[in-house]
N, C-alpha and C positions, 0 to 999 in steps of 0.2 A: 500393585494392584490398588488402586484408590478405591476409598469408599463410595457408594451411590450415595447422590445427593442433590440438591436442585442447583440452577447453574448460578445463583446470587450466594449459594453458600459455599460452590466451587470457587467463586470468584475470590470472595470475601477469605477462603482459606489457604487457595493456591496460587493465585494470579498477582501479578504487579497491581498496584494501587491504582495506577495510573489507569489500567483497562477496568478496574473496579470502578472507578468515578467517571469514566466515559458509559459505561453500562447504566449506571444511577442517572448521569444526564441524558441519556437516549429513551430509557424507558419509566425512569421516576420522576421526571422532570427537575431533576436538582442543577444548583448553580454550576456554568462551569468553571467556578472561581481554584476548585481542586483539582482540577485538570490542568490548568494552567501552572498552579504551584508544583504539581507533580511535574509536569513536563519539564519545568525548569532546572529540575535537579539533573538532567541528562544535557544541559546545555556549558557549554565552556567558555572560558571567556573571550575565545575570539567568535564568538556566535555561532559557531557549528554546533551541530549536536556528535554525542558519542556515547559511552559508557553502555553498549550493549542495547541502545534501543531497538537497535534492530538486532533480534534476539542470535542471529546466527552470525554476528561479528561480535566478540567481547571487548574489539578496541575502545579505549575509554577516550581518546583522542576524535577530536572531529573528523567528519565524514562525509562527503555529497550522500553515501549512502543513508546514513542516519539524519541526516538532517532533513531528507526529502520523510522519511516516516513521521519526522517529528511536524511538518508541516500536512501532511495527511492527516495525523491527529487533528491539526489547529483547521483543518477545512471543515472537519465534522462538525464543529462546534461554532462554525462561522464568527472566526476571531477576525475583530477588524485589522487594518493595516498599521493602523496605529498601535499595536502591541509590542511592545519591547522583542518578545520572543520572535516576532515576525520581522521586524525592523534588524534585529542582531543576527537571526541567520538569514537573511537577505544580503549583509554585508559580509558575512563570511563566505556566500557562492558568490559573492563579488571578487573577495580578494583572491578564490582559490579557483575562478575561471582560468582555463589553460588557451591562449591564444592559437597554438599551436594547432592543439585538436578542434578548436573553434566550439569548445564544448567544457564539460566537466568528465572526470573519473570518478568511478562510485568511490572507491578507496586508495588511502595513501600507502605508501610503501611499507610504513611502520604497522600496518595489519597483518604483515607475516609474522611479527613478533609475540603475537596473540592468540589463542584457542578459536577457533573459527570452522565452520563448513568447508568443505572441500573446494567449492566454488568459489570463495573469495580469496583466493590466491594473488597477490599482486601482480605478476607476470602475465598471469592468464588475463585478468581485468586490463591490462595494461594494452593488451593484444590483441581484445575484443573489436570488431568490426560494428558492434551494437552501438552506433552514435546514441541513438533516443533511450537509450539506459543508462543515465538518466538525464541527459541534456533534455530530451522534450519535457522531461517532465518539469524540471526545473525551469526552462522557460515558461510553462505553462503557471507556476508560482508568481515570476516577475509580471504576467502579463494580469495577474488575479491580484495582486497587491499593488505594484508601481508602475502602471501602463506606460506611463511617462518618462521613466525614468532611461536614460540612455537610448533615447530613441532610434539612433543607428546601431547600436548592439543587438536589440532587441529585434529590428528588421534583420540583422545579419543570419541571427540565429532562428526567427521565422524560415526566411529562405533555406538554411541549412537542414531545418527541419522535415521542409517540404520534400527537397530533394533525396535525404535520405529515406522518407516513409515511399517515395515513387521508385527508389532503386532495389527495394528489397525484395529477393530471390525466396527465399525460404524464411518466411517468419518465425520470429523466437517470440514466444509467451510474453515473456517480462517485458521484452523493448515495446510490442503493442498495448501492453497494460499503461507503460509511459504514455503512449500517445493518447489512450483515452483519458489521461489525467490531464495532458496538456487540452486535448480538444474541450473539456470540461470549462478550462479555466479561459480560454481563448475567447478573443471577441466573436463576433457574427463573422466577416470577412474571411479569417483565418479558418474559423471552423468550415466553411463552403469549401474554401482548398483543401481542407484535411478529409474530408468525410468521405468522398468513394475513394480513395486508396486505402484509409483507416477501415471501413466498411468491409472492401476484400479483402484486407488483410485479417482481418476479425474471422471472417465465414471460414478463410484459408486455415487457419490454425486450430480451431476449435472442434473438438469430439463431438458429433453430434447424434453417434452411435450409444445409448446409455449402458450398453455394454461394454463402453472403454473409458468409463467413468471411475475407474477405480484408481487409485492412486496418486500420484502428482501429476496430473496432466490440465489442461485447458478445455474447461467445460463454457457452455454458454455463460453461466451466471460469473466466471471468472472476470467477464468485460460490463456483464449487466447486471447492476444490483439492486433493479428496481424495473417494475412493469412500466415507469416513466424514463428510463432511460433513454438516450438519442439513438441507441444501438438496437433496443429491443425489438424494432419490428425488421431486423435480421433472419430472427426466428420465430419459426409458430408458438404463439401463445401456450398451445399444450406442451411444447418440448420447453420451454422456461419453467412452466409448473413442475413437471417431469423432474426436471434438474433440482427445483426447489426441495421438491420432496424427497428425491435421494440426496441432499444435504441435511435433510431431517432424520433418516434414518441414521446417518453416520454419527450423531449424536453418541457418547460413551456414558454407560451409565445414568442416562437421562440427565445430565450433569454439564457434559462439555463436549466439545470437538477436540480432537488429536490433530498433530500435524500427520501430513501423509509422506514423509519424508524423514532421514538421519542421515547423522553425519560421517559416521562410521570412524570417528576419531574423537580425541578429548573427549572421552565418554562422559568423565564427571561433569565438567561445564555442559555437555550436551543435554545432560538430565537436567540441569537449571533451566537451558532453554526452551528444552521440551515443555516446560509446565509454562513459562513466560508465551509460548506459541500458544498453546491450548487455551490460556485466557484470552490474548487477543483473536484467534479464530472464533472462540467460543460469542465474545460478542460482535464479531463480525458477521458471524451466519446467524444469531438470534435478530440482529438489523435487517438480514436479507428476509429471512422468513417473514417477519413481521409485513415489510415491504408486499410480497407476496401471499399476506393474508392466512401465513401458516401459522398460527399460534396454538401448537400442538407441541407438547402436552399444555392443556389450559395453565398448569400453576407456574409456566415459564414465563408468565407475563404478567403483571401487576393487572388489579381487576379492574376492569374497565375499560384497557386498552385493548 
């Protein structure tokens, strides 16, 4: 049982420095240099990221999974395309591109040699038909940071992304989330081609009854992180606000949020991962609450914000 405390205190005591520094950047206006320095510790010489940056995978080697997580952090602090972290991450993704798959696989075979969540087994990942996770998201980062690089490959990936999105019969939330990240980074032309099918799949996969929001389920705010989201109009504003209030009520001891999932294996490593997830989720949810104007309790946010 963790002692009750304020979120900043929780982050300083239990979270990764990466998430503490992101909190300070988002809510206290500190410089992003500390985030970049801390994130670089997770980067390997091949440019990819590992070292349990994605807390459910304790693999030290590079993976597309951990590399996309790194790019998610970098996107939040609006890093330029000339950042060495971005350049090297994209270099790794170019080198790990699988031509037979016309995309990327989230994890390499050696993931099976390390503690991990049960959904990160190489055999299962390789057999997955969910091309968009992570390939659609990765395409988005290339379009964001180096849109002129290998135009033929980007066109090929864009066509594959559209084909896959339009063929989905039973949308899987993680894949749809990857498409949302693609949409956020795509040019207007590709956004126009993505929007209809993506909006349809978001509405198909989201649980809109608040009674269904307990546990690890796709809610409206899984795909919409602010009232200005391009998909916010898919749902009534009152439902989005209700979802934000639901998230607010899930805070533990008025200090942090915890993952709604568990591994059921590698219990010692899961205990570490759970704390790491708690730090990340706390920053993520505080940011969403702020976007929706729910600065409660008042002490969650610095004076004047």
